C-alpha positions, -999 to +999 in steps of 0.1 A: -214-378-147-199-377-111-165-388-106-160-414-084-132-410-057-108-433-047-101-443-014-068-426-001-039-455+008-037-463+046-003-455+056+011-483+080+026-467+108+057-495+121+059-520+146+079-506+180+099-537+173+110-542+138+110-577+137+071-575+142+070-556+110+057-578+080+082-595+054+087-578+022+071-600-006+086-614-036+070-625-067+070-665-066+099-669-096+122-644-073+158-655-076+181-634-051+213-650-062+202-643-096+196-608-092+225-579-090+220-544-083+238-517-068+273-518-058+274-555-060+265-552-094+296-575-108+281-584-142+275-549-150+309-541-135+323-570-159+304-556-189+319-521-183+356-531-184+350-554-212+336-525-229+361-496-220+391-525-229+374-526-264+370-490-267+407-484-257+420-512-286+395-495-308+416-463-320+390-444-313+406-430-282+424-400-300+391-393-320+370-388-291+389-368-269+392-346-295+354-344-301+353-337-255+377-306-262+363-272-255+349-255-283+360-219-273+381-201-250+352-193-228+343-231-223+378-241-218+377-216-185+346-231-175+361-263-177+394-253-157+376-232-126+351-267-125+381-286-124+398-259-094+363-262-076+365-300-077+403-301-068+397-276-041+372-300-022+392-330-026+410-354+000+438-353-023+454-385-046+449-419-034+484-429-018+480-464-036+486-451-067+524-441-060+526-480-045+559-496-063+543-523-086+504-514-080+496-494-108+532-488-129+524-520-149+492-506-159+498-499-201+504-463-209+472-443-225 
């Protein structure tokens, strides 16, 4: 039996004027105003904030912190080195963290 070869897809070269390129086609039921993706995904942000607040109130934070603690001195040293490396690349703390009244009213965790 001989295998039939699929033709290779042709690659369209972009037109010199970007306005001449074909517009992106969407399915007929596409509703751009309902689409939430990327950094503009407010629904996902609200869901995360709600879940984080519920977790903080659940009383499971201490147990989670204990579970996340290093299991050995070697692992603790590795985490410390990684933290130092990250801080070395940092541009420093956000000055807004120290604006009086901006974050000071947040509950202590």
